C-alpha positions, 0 to 999 in steps of 0.5 A: 855685908856689915860695913865696919867704922874705921878711923882712917886718917889722911892727915891732908893739912900736913901732906900737901900744901895749898898750892897743890889742891888745884893741881893734884890730878894729873889731868890737869885743873880742870878736873881736878876741881871736878871731885874737889867741887864733889868733896865740897857736898860730902861733909853736910851730906854726910850729916843729911844720910846719917840724919836719914837713917836715923831717923828710922832706927828704932822701927827697924829690927833685923838685928844685922841690919841694925850692925849695918846701920851702926857702922854706916853711920860710923864710916860717913861721920869718918868721911865726912871729916876727912872731906872737912881737912880738905875743904879747909887746904880749898878755903887756904889756897884763896876758894870759895870752899866754906862759902860752898858748903853753908849753902849745902847745908842751908840748901839739906836743912830746908829740904829737912824743912819742906820733905817728910821723914820718908822722902829724907830717906829715899834722896838718901837711897837716890844719892847712895846710888848715884855714889856707888856706881861713882866709886864702883867706876873709880874702882873698877878703872883705875886709870880714874887715879893714875898719877894722882897726888897719893894721898889724894888718890887714896882717900879717895879709893878708901871712900869709894872701898865705904861707899861700895861697902855700905850702899845697901844699907840706907836701901834696906832700912828703907826697904823694911820701913816705907816698904816695896810696893808700887807707892814705894817704888814710884817714890824713890825713882821719882826722887832718883830723877829729882836728885839727879838733875839737882846735884848734879847741876849744882856740881856744875855750879861749885865747879864753875866757882871753883875754875873761877877762883882759880887764876890757873885755870883758864884756856879751854885745852883744860874743859876739853880734857876735862870733857874728855876724862868725863866723856871718855876715857876713863869716861867717868860720867858715861860709865855711870848710866847705865848702872844708873837706868838700873834703880828704876827695876822694880826688883833692883836691889844695891848688890845686884851691882856686886863689886864686893871683890874691891873689899879685899883692898882696904884692908892695906889702906886700913895699915897705912892710916889707922890713926 
């Protein structure tokens, strides 16, 4: 599977009004802000992924993997650019997007200084696994974005498709440079546990910050709809539990979850938004 850099432009600042940013999902403002909270991690997170994979690029001798790394870097750069536009809309709506984005940047800079490159690559593997299994829920359960603002739905579908397309690149770099022995397996498993706790805790805190900054996101009904969305129907977080656990298998590889048939959707999106 060779990821391809696609220069798609969703033109979010012109297509959405600031007041739309808290109500673009039909399940309500709390669900909209859950996705919005996720978006806050992407610009700095994608830069971290690129940095961690690029560090090992000189040690890769496989031409196919070298080509895949090029596609991976290109895709992550495009994701970061589009989510910067997304996050800027949140700023215009009076939400603390810039403040939270800067927090993510400072956190990841500290991570770079505190842990070695092998651990940084392991963190990237863990987060790529997390985004890949979330992307699969979005692609396999169309009701996840049914009725959403068309431009926002397409942005998330595109991101999910490309996360699927390149989901094994960082893993294969880790496999060829760090290895598949017991230590390499134990490290990646430990980092998935650590990353899951830290990432989901931060998503929860960021979500609370967005809700607190949105005067219209009040009342228990919104929270009830969010819990239903995440754990009942479509049950986005409930559905990732078993795929998340697969990562702990010593024989695990991302394409054990073979969902490449969804990638046939990407040509239509590319034709609509290619800049």
